[in-house]
Every structure is written in structure tokens, then in C-alpha cells.
N, C-alpha and C positions, 0 to 999 in steps of 0.2 A: 428615362432610362433607368433600368433596374439597378438598385444599389447593391454592390457585392460586399456584404459585411464579413462573410466567412472568408478566411484566407488573408485578412487584413488585421493589423494590430488595433485593439480597442482597449481603452482603459477599463479597469474593473468597475462594474456597475455598483458593486457594494463597497467600493473603496472609501467613499466619503463616510459611510456609516461606520466603517472600522477605524478610521483615523480620528473621528470626532467622539468615539465612545457610544454612538447611537446603537451599534451592533451589540446585542446582548448574548453572552455565552451561558452555558448550562447553569452555572452557580450564581448568575447575576440577576435573575428575575426576582422582583420583589413580591412576596406573598404574605398576606395578613396572617398573623398568628404563627409564624414559621418557627419550628423547633430545629435544633442543630444536633446532628449525630456525629460522633467521633469514634473511629474504629480503634479497638485495642488489638494488637498483633502478638502472635506467639513469640516467645524468646528462644524456643528450641526448634530443631528441624524435623524431629521425629519422636513420637512417643504418645503419652496420654495426659490429659488434664486430670489430676487427682482431686483437686478441690479449687473452687473459685469463691472468693469472698468479695461480694459487691456491697456489703453493708455500709462501709464508710462513704462510698460514692453516693449511695441512695439517701444517706442522711443529709446531704447538702441541699438546702432550699433551692428549688429551681431545677433539680434533676428529676426527670419524669420516669425514667426506666433505664435499666442496664440489661440489654438482651444478651443472653448466652445460650449455649446448647441446652442448658437445663430448663429455661423458661420460654424458649422461642415458641411461637404459635406454630401449629401444624401447617405443612405444605406438601405438595405432591412429591413422591419419592422415586418415581420411575425415571430411569436414565433419559428416556426420550423427552420427558417434560422439562429436563434441564439442559438439553442440547439446543444449540442455536444454529443459524445458517452456516457459521464458520467453524463449528465444533469438529475436532478430529474424532476418530473412532475411540470408544472407551466409555467410562463412567464419569461424567463431569463433576467437578468439585461443587459441594453444597455448603455455603457459608453457615456456620453454627449447626452443622448437621449432626455432630456427635462430639465426644470428648477426644477423638483421635486427632493427632497432629500429623499432617502429611508433608509440610514444608515450612521452612523458617519464614516468619512474618505472616503466617496464616492468620486471617481475621478470626478472633475468638470471642469478641464481645463488641457491642455497639452501645455507647453511652449517649442518651438523648436528654438534652437540657434546653433551657430557655435561651442561652447564649453559646456561641462557639467556645469562648474562653472557659466558661464553666464546664462544658462537656469535656474539654481537653484536660482540665485540671482533675475532674472526677475520674477520667480514664486512668490517671496516674495512681489513683487510690484503689483500683481493682487489684486485689492480691490473687496470684495464681500459683498453685503448687503443681509441678509437673512430675511425671514419671518418664524420664528420658530414655530413649532406646538408641542403639547404634544407628547412625545414619550414613548414607553414602551419596556423595555429591560430585565425586571425581570421575569424569568421563574417561580420561586416559588410563586411569587405574583399573577400569572395568571393561575395556575393549574386548577381552576374551569372551565375555558373556553377551555380546551383541546378538540381536535376534532379528529375523525378518518378520515384520508385523503381519498379522493375519489379514488385515485390511489397511489400505493406504488412504490418507486424507487426499493427497494428490493422486493423479493416475500413477499406477505402479511403474517401476522402471521397465524399459522396453526389453524384449527378449534379445538374447545374444544374436549377433549378426556375424556370419562367418566363423572363423576359429581364431579368436583373439590370442589365446595362449600359444597355439601352434605358430601363428604368424610372428608373435613376439620372439619366440625361441629362434626362429630363422632370420630375424632382422639383423642387419649388420650394424645398425646404430640403435642403441637402447637407452631408455631412461626409466628409472624406478625411484620415485620420491614420495614422501608424505608431506602434506600441507595441513596446517591447522588454523581454524578460524574461531576466535573466542566468542563468548556470549556478549551480546549487545542489548541495551535497553533503549526504547523508543524516545523518551524524553521530549514530548511535545511541550510547547510553552504552556498550554492550558492543561492543568491537572484534571484527572477524571472526577466528575461530579454529577450528582443527581439530586433533583428536588421532586419528591413524590407528594402530590396534593390529593388528600382524601376528600371525596365529595359525598353528599347525602345519597344513600342508596348503594354505597360501596364502589362508586365509579372512581377512576383515577385519572389525573392529568399529571404527566411526568415530563420534566425537562431533563435530558440526558446528554452527556458527551458521548456520541456514538457515530459510527459511519454508516448507519442504516437504522432509521427509526422503527421500521417495521420488524426488524430483527429483535429489538428490545420489546416492542409491543407483544410479539408472539411469545417471547421468553417469559415475560411477566404473566401473560395469560395462562401459559402451560404450567409454570412453576406454582402459581398461587390459585389456579382453578377459577380464574375470572374470565367471563366472556370477552373475547377480543374486542368487541365493539364497545365495551365499558372501559377500555384502556386507550388513552390518547398519549402518544409520545411526541415531544417536540424537540427539535435540535436545529434551529435556524442558522447558527454559526458554530463552527468547530475550530478551535485554536490549534490546529495541527493534530495529527494522529499517527500517520505513517504505518497503519495496521493495528495500533494499540486499541483502536475503537471498533474493530471488526466484530469482536465478541462483547456482549454485555459483561461488564466487570462487576466485582462483588459489591461496590458501593451502591449500584443500582438495586440489587437484591435487598440489601440491608435497609435502604431508604424506603422501599416499598413495604417490606416487612413491618417496619416501625410505624409507617403511616397507616397501614391497615389496622394494626393493633391499637394504636393510640387515637385513631380517627382524627388525625391532625396532618398538617403539612410538615414534612421532615426533609432537611437538606443534609446530604453527606458529601463532603469534599475530601479527596485523598491528599495527603501531604506529598511533597516531592520524595521523601524517603519511602512512603508507601507505594509510590509509582514503580518501585523496584520489587514489589512483592507479587506481581503477576506478569506473566508473559515476557518473552525476550527472544531475540534471534539465537537459536541454539548453538552452543559450542559444538563444532564439527571437525572431525579428522577425516582427511581424504587421502587415498593412495592412488597414484596414477602410474601405470606402466605403459610406455609408448615405444613402439618400434617404427623405424623408418629406414628407407634405402639411403645410400650415400648421397644421392642427388636431391634428397629432401622430400620424397613422397611418403606420406604416412601409410604404414602397413598394418598397424595394430594399435588399438587404444583400449585399455582397461581402466575404468574409473569406479572406485569403490568409496562410498561415504558411510561413516558411522557418526550418528548424531545423538544427542541426549533427548530424552523426553521424560515426562513425569511417571509416577507409578500408576496413575489412574487413566491416562489417555495416551494414545500412540500418535504423536504429532510427527509429520514428515513433510519434506518440501521437494521441489523439483531440482535437486542438487546435481543429478547425474544425467539429465536429458541433453546437456549442451554439446557433447561430442557429436551426436547425430544431427543436431541442428546446425552446427557451425563448420563441420569438417567432412571432407570426402575421404572416407576410410572403409574398406570392405570388411574389416574384422574388428568388431567392437563388442565389448561386454561391460555392463554396468550393474551396480547393486547399491541399494540403500538400506542400511540396517540401523537399529535403535538400541540404545542402552537406557533402561528405565532407572531413574535416580529420584532421590528425595527432594525434588524441586517442583515448582509450579510448571504446568504444561507450557512449553514454548509457544510462540505466537507469530503469525505472519508479520514480517517487518520489511519495509520497502524493498521490492524485488526479492521475496523470499525464495531461497534456493538459487536464484540467479546470481545475486551478489556473492553468495558463498561458493557455488560451483564454478562460476566463471573465474573467480579469483584463482582457484587451484588449476583449472584447465589452462587458462591463458598464461599463467606463470610457467607451467610445464611445457607448453608449446614454445614459449620463448627460450627455455632451456634447450629444447630439441633443435631449434633454429641455430643456436650457437654450437651445438654438437656436430651438426652437419656443415657448419661454416657458411650459413646463409643469412642474409638480412632478414630480420624477423617479419617485416612486412611482406617481403618476397616469399618467405616460407608460407605465410598465411594464404597468399594469392595462389600459390602452387597447389594448395590443398583445399581450395574453395569448392563449395558444393552448391549446385543450383537447386537441389531438392532437399526436403526434410527427410533424411534417411531413417529417422525413427519410425515414421509412418509411411515412408515410401510415397510421398505426395509432392507435387510441385508447389511452389510458393505462389500465393495470390499476387504477390509482387515482392521483389527483392532488389534493392539498389545499394547493397553493401559495397560492391566494387566502386561505385561512385562515391560512397562515404570514404573509402580508402583514398581515392584520387584527390578529392577536394580537401580532405583533412590533411593529407601529406603535403599538398601544395601550400596550403595556408601555414602549416607548421614549419615548412622548410626541411622536411625529412631527408631530401636528397643530399643535404650537407652533412648528414650524420656520419661520424666515423664508427666503423664496426667494433673496433677493439674496446673492451671495457677499460676504464681509467685513462682514456686517451684524450678527453676534453676537459679543459681546466681554465679557470679564471682566478689568478691569485691563489688563495688558500681554498677556494671553492672547487670541488669536483663537479663537473657538469654531466648529467645523464639524460638521455632521451629514451623514452619507452613507448610502446604501442600495445594496445589490446583491442579486441572487438567483442561485441556482445549482442545478445538478442533478447527480446521479451515478447511473450505471447500477445497477439492482437486478437482479443476475444470480443464477442458480442453476446450479451445476455438478454433474455426477454425483459422488456420494460414497457411501461404504460405512461401516458401523459394526457392531460386534459387542457383544452384551450377554450377560453371565453372571450368573445369579441363583443365589447359593450357598444351601446348605440352611439357613443361619441367617437367610436373608431379606435379605442384603446384595447390592447390585447393583453390578457393574462394567461400564462401557461404554467402548469404545475405538474410536479412529480415528486414522489416521496424519496428523492435522492438526497445527497449531502454535498456540502462544499467544505472540504477540509483545508482550504486555502489554495486549491488547485485552479480555481476560476470557473467553477461550474455555473454559478449565477450568470457570469458574463457570456460564456460560450453558448449557453442555451438561449440567452437573449439574442445573440447574434444570429443563431440558426433560425429562430422564429421570425425575427424581423426581416431577414432576407427572403424567406419563403413567402411571407405575407406582404412584402413590399411596403413595410412601415419603417419609420425612423426608430432608432434604438430607444429614444426617450418615450416612445408610445408603447413599448413592450415591457412587461414585468414578468420575471420568472420567479416562481415560488417553490420552495423545497422544505425538507426537514419537518414534515408533519405526517404522522402515520395514517391520517385520514385521506391523504392524497393518493393518486393512482400508484399502483404497485411499482416498485423499483428494486433492482438488486442492490446489494451492499456496494458502497462506494469504495472499490478496491480493485486490484488486478489490472489497473489502467484501462478499464472497460467502460467508464462512465459516459464519455462522449459518444463512443460507438453505440452504446446501448440506449441510454436516455436520449441522447441527441437524435438517434434515428427515430425514436418514438415522437419526439418533438416535431421533427420534419413531417412525419406521417400525419400527426393530428392537425397540423396546419394545412396540409394538403386536403384533409377532410373538410376543414372549414372552407377552403377554396371551392370545393365541390358544392357545398351548401350555398355559398354566395352566388355561384354560377346559376344554380337552379332558381334562386330567388330572382336574379336578374332576368332570367328567361321568362319569368311570369309577368314582367313589366310590359306595359302596353307598347307596341311597336319596338320591341327589344331587338337591337342588332345582334344580340347573343343567342337568339332563339335556336339556331342550328349548331351552335358551338359545342364542342366537346371539351372536357377538362384539359386535354393536350393542346387545345387551340388558344387558350387564354394565358396571360401572364399578369403578374401583380407587381406594381412599383408605384412609388410616390402616392401612396394611399389610394390607388386606383386599380381597377381591373381593366385590361384592354386585350383586343385581339392581337396575337403575336405578329401576324402577317399584315395587320393594318393598325399600327399603334395609335393612329388618330381616332380610332373607334374605341372609346373608353367610357368608363363610369366610375365615379368615386365610391369607395366602400361605404361612406356615410349615406349616400343616396340609396344604396342597396339596403342598408340596415334600416332605413326609414320605412321599409315595407314590412318590418317585423313588429309593428305595434309597440315600439319602445322597449322590446325585450332583447336581451343579449342573445347572441348566437353561440351555441356550445357544441363541442365535439370531444369525444374520447377515442383513444386509439392505443393498441398494443402492437409492438414490433418485436419480432424474434428472428433469429438467424434463419436463412432460407436453405434449401436442400443443396444448392450448388456450392455453398461454402464448405460443406463436408468433404468435397473433393479436393480441397486445397489446404495447405498449411499457411498460417498467417502469423507473421512476426514483425515487430519493429526491430531495426538494426542500428548499431552504432559502431563507430571506430574512434577511439580516443588516443590522442598523442599528448605526451606529458614531458615537460622538462623539469628536472629537479636540480638543486644545488646541495651538495653535501659538504659540510665543513670538514676539511682533511684532518684536523686535529680534534675537533669536538664531537664529530659524528652527527651533528644536527642536520636535519633534512628540511629543506624549504621547497615547496612546489611553486616554481616561478611562472610556469606557463601551462595552460591546458587548452587543447583544441579538440572539441568533440563534434563529429559530423554524424547527424542522425537522419535516417530514412524512416519516416513514420506515416506514410500516406499523406493525406491532405491535412495540413496544419490549419485548424480552424482559427486560432488566434496566435500569431507568431509572438506576440508580446507576452501573454501568459505562458505560452509554450516555452519560450526562452527561459522564463523564470523557473519552470519545472526542470529544465536541463541544468541550469545554473545550480539549483538546489541539490540536484543529484551529484553534481561535480564536487560541491562543497562536502557533501556527505561522504563521497568517495575518498576525499582527503582524510576524513575522520576514520573511515574503515582501515585505510592503509597505515596511518601513522599514529592514531590517538585512541580510538574507542576500544575499551576492554572493561567489561564488568567483572571485577575480581571476586571470586568465591573463596572464602576462608573455609577449607574443608574440615577443619577442626570444629567449627561452629555450624557448618552447613549454611552459611548466610552470605549474601552479596554484601561486600563491605564498601564498595564504591557507590553508595546509594544517595549521592547528591551531585549537584553540578560543580561543586568544588573539586571532587576527586574523580568524577567520571568526565574525562576530558573530551571536549568537542571542538571543532574548528571555530576560530573567531576571526574577526576582520584581518588581523595581522597574519593569519595563515593563508589567506586567499588573495591571489595575485591575478595576473592577466588571464582571463578565461574567455574563449571564443566559442560560440555556438553556431554551427552551420546546419541549416535544414536542407537536406538534399531533396530535390523534386522527385516525387514518387506518385504515380497514378495507379490507383487500385479500385477497380470497379466491382470486385468480388467481396472484399472484406466486410462491407456493410453499406447501406444506402448513402452514407456521407463520404465514403472512401477514406475515413480517418482512422488512424491507429493510435494507441495509447502513448502518452509521453511521461507519465508519472514515474515509471520505473526504468525505462531504457536509459535514462540519464545517469544512473548510478552504476550499472552492472560492469561496465568496462573500465571505470576510473581507477579503482584500487589496484587491479593487476597491472595497468599501465604505469602506475607509480612504482610498484614493486619492480617492474622490469627496468624502469629508469634508474632506480637506485642501484640495481646490479650493473647497469651500464656505467654508472658513475664510479662505483667502488670495486666492482668485481666480486661482490659478496651476494650470494643468493640467500635471502631471508624468506623462509617458507612458513613461518609462524607469525601471524599478525597479532598486534600491530608492530610495525618496524620502529623499535625504540633504540635509544642510544646504546644500551648495553649490548644489543645484538649487532651493532655496527663497529663498536670500538674493539 
């Protein structure tokens, strides 16, 4: 009987390697003759370097070089040669490009020495004189000069539908409010690091912390004018990234620059403080105007977002697509504008735009529900949409109503009292809140290679990544199930730029994209095995077609006559001791374009707010998720749990504080940048709602990495209102805002 690995929980195949230390991350590879690079960062936010004195550092024995804009070797200068797969429109930052300072903590020098300690000390001896210029880092002070970018990184906001302004004027129930989301930084456990190893002939082997090794490979090739085939990038394990590894960061550029110039292996690891010098979820201000009828039917939604970007790139996100995805309303107008500031370009961060936009929209919807006197869940159901109204397309599948039903039942929503401040235990005010969310279920083109060895062991590979999501495990499950092999006979390999092409590991599309390629390449192997079996003497498979055979228990058999079987080893014996190989590429098919595909979630939250102190504790979370076929419920549940924890951080704790006098992020360590810890996380239930989708991709699977976070923060905000009667529209919800 065929073993069904997909859809069932499986332990991580890389689990033992991680807990024993066998798994090596970018900075942990031992390389003979390794040199250490330490980055020196700028002390001002804008201006010019007047003079740099590196003589004291260079006099130290063991210091090989201090690279600056004055002595850096040449490299390509065209914008296109510094853009990467995830780059927004604009002119990307070039480390050590000139004496111009564009943002605080800009890398201005790289000290390379025999030891890390020596390089770090030498960096302190680099003397820099600046010509400071007035800088601007305050988004809210600069809202009047917001502009519409000429080109969007994400698809541009949809065209107006109906007459939002006119319908709002006529609406009997109205809401106009502004909501603010601060800057956040990714803070993965593993800091960004690169080891660049120079080899004879100018070839490079690079270990990099990245969410797509081929992105780093192409970036190095373009920026330094090296043939792509002479650059190999490796990243077998990634200690978290959450989007921070989608773009090659400056430590990679500097490590490669130093390795090429010194003809040595050079390692550059960023400190925790330096992790705050590039990329972040952008500070965003949103204004919503919503009109409804007295019975709760939405009549108008206007959703405007203004977000920060850098002076050199126009970064934007899908902040304002959600009204058309989540609600049935005939009159909708949205816009997304930018304000360029003296900061580094923002960067995709778990559910970019979704986390930000859903927070504002779902809080505003909750406010409207109270204005019309309707239960917030009932209000959402009344305005439920079966279509994606942005694109006027049906959904490939949508079980959001079932998410509502199962989540509400598990949570006990029917026992909720409508009136704010009406539920209490001792000095604790009790609040129950709800919100729902969506995240795009996309498939990108991806390729995979499969090798079936003469002993019946299968190795499948693709140049994708595993940032802790379980890629190694799920791909092993898919391949084992298709080929009818035990999990222990299958190895999945990733994180090597020489492997078959893969998209960046982001956007919650890895399983749908790479997994579909893995399925296809294994099916190609099946076809080869069938052809080989047909050539055997007196073969019972001589007339069989691929659709007539199945694979299980290391055997191939006729589906309608299971007793007619042959072991894979027996077939492979016909191949003269050589392995059987196949490669395949899988991309979205034309029918998918006729549909809109999203994962959906409904999150129910209970909070306790101390009546006297204003402290908020999230005591219960129930999240119901509809995301197509769940390949591994165990690793999938971990994804939703992680998103729930992060949602607590978004709502109550996370805030990277900018000192506008200095133009610098001041909360640049884990002491002052607050994150949820074990004491902040209590009872959390995850429900996977059954959802069949034969359109979204060959696996029927949707992404889980981001749907787990989008609806949590607004549900917490709404629960805090229910507990206290206070609407907090600027995150995070801190004591001063409640007292």
C-alpha cells in the first residue's frame, strides 16, 4: 500500500544536525588561512567624509588592509549591475562607492586582519572627519511631500472602483481615522555573515547568509564582472531571516571585494548593532475613510498609505490591496505614496504590506462594527466577498467562512459580551477581539534534479533555501511519496548555486514552487523506470502507460493489479550500475491566471489588561487557517505559532526608535528592541481548515510562512479596545497609551 507522507506530521530531517551542532551556518565554516574583516560604520546620517586616517590601524602587526572609498578596487558602476532579484526601483547602494554619506551607520571602511579581535580593535583606530549636512528621518513631519513613485516594486495599487468619495458623503455611518505602524527590524538569531574564498584563476567560493544563493551569485557576478560560472555560493543552513536575507547585504560585497584584492579567504560578520544598519519594515501612516449603512453594509472604503523609503530606491509594499481582497464593497479607492528620507532602503519583512495594511484595515472594520452596533464577527460575515474584487476574479479556493466557524467555536466567541469594559476578573479587564487576513498563494518557476542510485536511494536537489521553515523536510516528504520510498531513503539538498534554478525563498511560495518541481522531476523518474521495465524480458509492464502504474514500498506495480510488481532495485540493475537521473522545471499554468489565490486566516484573541497598571497580557489565541493542502501539519503548525508570537510583538512590543536629531536607530540591540519571550506567550491553538484546491499548483498547497502573522496584531488591538474601551491606533500598544 502506498505510504502517504504528505498531509501527515513528520519530524524535521535536519533536526538532529541542528541540535548537535553538525549543521554549519555561513560564519561557521573552517577555511585555511582565513582573514577577518570588520566593518566601520558612519557616525552621521548625511554629509561627506572630509578625511579618513587609517595609518594607526595599518601600523598594527597583522592588519592587512583598510579598504575605504579612497583605495577600493574598481567594480561595475551601472545600476543594473548592483540590482538583485528583490531590488526595488532606483539606484542601489554601493558600499565604499564614494565619500558621500547617505544614512547613519553606512559602511565606510573594512578593516582586514589575521584575527577578528585585531580587526575590531584596528577599526576603532580609524579616524574620520565629516562634513555633516542637515538630514531628514521623520516620516510624519514630511507627509506633505509624499509622492507617487514612477514605478512600483509590488504591483501598483488597483484603480478606483465606483465612487468612493461620493458614496462616503452619502453614507449614514462614517469613520475617518489614521493608523500608524512604526519601523521594525528583522532580528534573526543568525547575524548576516559571508566568507569569500579566493581560488587560483580568480574563482570564488562564497558562504553567505541569504534566502537565495543564486541571487547572491548573480549579484557578485554583475558587480565585480566575474563570469557567473566562476562564482559558487553556498548556504546550506540559515538561522532565520524573515526577509532580511532576500537581498545580498553589504557584508557580502565587502567580503568579496577584500578576497579578490588580497587573494585570500575573508570572513565578514555583522554585529547585532550593525544588523540595524540595513533594511527594516517601513514606518507607515494609513488613513481610512469607511462608510456603511445602519444595518452594517459597507458602502465606501478609502485606504491611503504613506510610507518611508530611502533617497536612492523607491520601496513599496502591498499595504492597500486588502479591502478588495477581504470585503465586498462597490466603492473603493486606494493609494500608496512614499516619502524619501535619509535612511537605508526598507526591506521585505514577514508578510510585507500584509502585516501593516491588515492592522489598519481590520482595526477600522472593528470600529465600524461598533458604530453600527453589530458584533465584529457578524459584521465581517455580512460584508464577506466570494471574489477578489481588485482583479474581478473568483478564488481558486476560499474557506474563510469555515475559518470563522471553527475558530469562533473553539474560542467560545458566542459567550462574548458586546459592550467594552464589560468582562472582568478581579483587577483584570478581559477583552476578546477578532480579525481576519489573507496572503497571496503564488507559484514561481522552479527546477529540480533527481538522482536514483543503483542501491535505490534517491537524492533530489534545488537551489532553494531553508530559513527554518522546514524546506528540507517537506521536499523529502513529497519526493518519498511520489517515488514510493521510505523517508530515510530520500535526501533533499539545497543552498548551492550550482543546483537547479530556484526562486528566492520568500513570499510563502517555496512549497508551491519548488515542491511542484520536485513532484514533476520524480514523475519523470517514474517514466524512465517504466520504460526500462518495459524492455525487460517478458515484462508484464510492456503495454502499461505512466497512468497505469503506481509506486510504493520500493516497488512499481500495476495500479489495477497490485500483485503485478517489480522492485526498483531490479529495474535499476538493468542500468549497468549507473544512477538514473532527471531534471524538470515547473511553472504556473495558464488556467491559474483566471483565478485569484490566497491563504486565509481568522484569529481570535483574549487579553487581560490590568485595570490600575495598564499592562496587557495575551492569554489566549486561536487562529484558524485555510491554506490548501498542508504538506506537514507539524512544521506547518510551527509556522503559524511563530507568526502568532510575532503578532504579539507587533501589537505590544516591537518599535525601532529613531532619534531624529542624530538620524539613527537607537534601539539597536536585543536589550532595547523588545521582542516577545516565553512569559509573553500563553495558550495558542492552531486550526488547519480543510481546503481542496486543484488550481493553485500541482500540490494543492498554499503558503504558511506569512498568513500566520497578518491577522494577529489587529485581533489583539481589537481585544484591548473590548477590554478597556480605548482605541489605540498607533502601534505598539504601550502603557502610556492606555493609562
